[in-house]
N, C-alpha and C positions, 0 to 999 in steps of 0.2 A: 520486626513484624510489619508487613506492608499494610498501610492504611488506605484502602481503596476509596473510601468516602472523601478523605482529605485530598487524595491525589486527584480525584474527579473534579472537585471544586477548584483546585489549583490550576488544572489544565483549562478549565472553562474561563477562569480569570485571565490566564495567559493568552488565550485566543482573543478575548475582548481587548486586551492591551495591544496585541499585535495589530488588530484591525484599527484601533484608535490611532496608532502610529503610522500605519501603512495603507490607509484607505478606509475611512469610516463609512463611506457610501458603497464600498465594494461588496460583492458576493463572495462567499466561500464556495469555490468550485470543487466538487468532490466526485472522483470517478467511483461509481457505485458498482462493485462486483458482486455484492450479495454475501460476501464473507464478513467475518467478524471485524476486521480492521477498518474497512471502509464504512461498515455500518456504525461502528463506534465513533469514528471520526465525524461522520455526518450527524450523529446524535449529539456529540460534544459541541459541534458548530451550531446546531439548532438551539441548544441550551444557552450558548454564549451570545448568539446574534439574533435569534428568532428564526422561525421556519421560513419567513419571507426573504431571508438573506442567505439561504443555502440553496445551491443550484447543483442538482445531481445529474451526472452524465453516465448513461449506460452504454457500454461499448462492446457489444458482442462481436465475435469474429465469425460471422455466419450464424449458425445455430448454436445457442448456448443452452446446455441442458438444464442449468439451474438458474436461469434468468428470472424465474418467478420470485426468487429471494430478493433480487434487486428491486423489482417492482413492489414487493411487500414492504421492504424497509422504507422506501420513499413514501409509500402510502401511510405507513405507521407513523412516520415523523411529520407528515404533512408538508413535505418540501416539494418544490417544483423539480421535475426531472424530464430529460429528453433522451431519446435513443439515437445513437449514431453508429451504424454498423460499419466496422472497419475492414470487412472482408475484401471488398474491391480494392482498397488501398494496399492491403497486404499482398494480394495476388498481383497487383501491378508492379510492386517492387520485385517480387519473386520472378515474374515474367521478364522484366527488364534485365535483371541479373543474369537469367538464363540466356537471353538473347545476346548479351554482351560476352558470353563465354565464361562467365564467372561461376564456379562451382561453390555453392554455399554449404558449409558444414551445419550440423544439427544445431549447434549453439547459436549461430547466426540466424537460422530460421526461427528458432524459439524466441529470440530477442526482438525480432522485427515487430510483432504485434504490440509488445510492451512500449516500444519507442513510438509507434504510430498512435497508440493511446495517449501518450503524453503530449504529442503534437496536437492531437484532437482537443485535449483538455486546455492547452494554451490558446487554441483557436477560439474555443468557447469563452475562455476567460477574457480574451481581447474583445469579444463581441458583447459581453454582458458587463464589462468592468468588474472583473473578478480577481481573486487571488487563489492559486491552485494549492489544494491541500495534498501534502505527501502523506501516504497511509502506511509507510513502513514502520516496523517496530524494532526494538533493540535486539530481539532474538534473531530476526532475519538479518539485520545489519551486521551483527557480530560475526556471522559466517558468510556474509556476502551473498545472501539469498535474495538478490534483487538485480534489476537490469540498470546498468549505468545509463543515465539520461532517459531511462524509461520510468518504471515505478519508483526508482530511487530519487527522482527529481521532484521539484515542487517549490512553492514559495514559503510555506510554513509546515512544520512537522510536529503534530501534537503527541504522537505515540513513540517517537524515537528513543525516549528515555525509559520505556517500559518493556518488560518481557511479555511473552504471550500469556503466561500465567497471570501476570498483573493486569494485563489488558482485559482478560476475561472477567476478572474481579471488578474492574471499572465498568464493564458492560452491564454487569448485574446491578451495580449501584445506580446505573442510568435506567434501571427497570426495563431493559430491552428483553423481549421474549427469547427464550432459550434457543429457538431455531436460528437466531442470528449469532448469539454469543458462542454456542457450542457446535456450530456447523464445522464439519471436518474441513480444515484449510487445504485448498488446492490452488495451483497457479493458473488453471484454466488454459494452459498452453500445451502441457505434455500429457494430459490425461491421467496424471498421477497425483496423489496427495502430496502436500509439502513434506511430510515425514518420510514418505516413500522416496522422494527425490533426495532428501538429505541423508537418509540412512540411519537416522536416530530420531527419538521423540523430542518434542519441545520441552517436556518435563525434564528430561535428562539435560538438555541444553540449558534450560533456565536455571537449574540447580548449579550447573557448572559456572554460569555467568555470575550468579549471586553468591554462591558459597565456595566456589573453586573445587567442588567435589564431583568427580566422575569415576565411578567404580570400574568401568570397562576401559582398559588402557588403550584398546584399539580405537574406540569412539573418541576418547580424549585426544588421541593423536590426530584423528581426522578433524575434530573441531578446531584444534590449534592450527592445523595446516590451512584449513579454509579461512580462518580468521586472518592469518598472516598474508595469505595470497590475495585477499580481497580488501585489505585496508585502503588501497588506492581509491575505492569507491566512496570512502568517507572523507577523503581529503580534497582540499581545493586543488584545482589544476596547477601543477608547477609552472612558474613563470620565470623566464630568463630576464634578469634585470641588469641592464648595462650601466 
């Protein structure tokens, strides 16, 4: 039985230990999307370090239809936040690629904003003396639902050991309003929800991860395939050693 209260306290202590060892004077730099993962990571960092040590970065790609959630979580937690719109940077890459004669496929186009966001987070981190929080979770990582060197990057990862179901329970233990914990997850890039992109629900995925049970054989096969195809995202880059 998952103990959300115990897990919440353990993660908070882990974050404190990380910063004690890797920069006591540093800020936790968190990309604030307004979704549950970034909201909960920001809340955990606030509990661990204090609101004055958490630096939120909002990175809309032009107009973001749900950016009010990002502003509301920053205000709710009392953390400093800034807005850096990445649209011009994204368009510049797309324009340069087109001018070079390169035809980008949809996957390349979707991944560009995620990687520019991570570049932006590290620029902010360098400017304010920070450490970048990774906001991925175990459910996403298991099936490779992340962008390598995009949202899959970071300096410390508080949620990578928890499924979506468990993270929502932690969010409730943090007393976060339901609008942040229960908001339908979406990537902000494709116009679809995460579950629409994946083709199955997080409840089904989380049960399979924790219990090994998936009653739909086609979905089980898809989860296994995605897991095996995307394991490279979780591994260190192979190095040839002479």
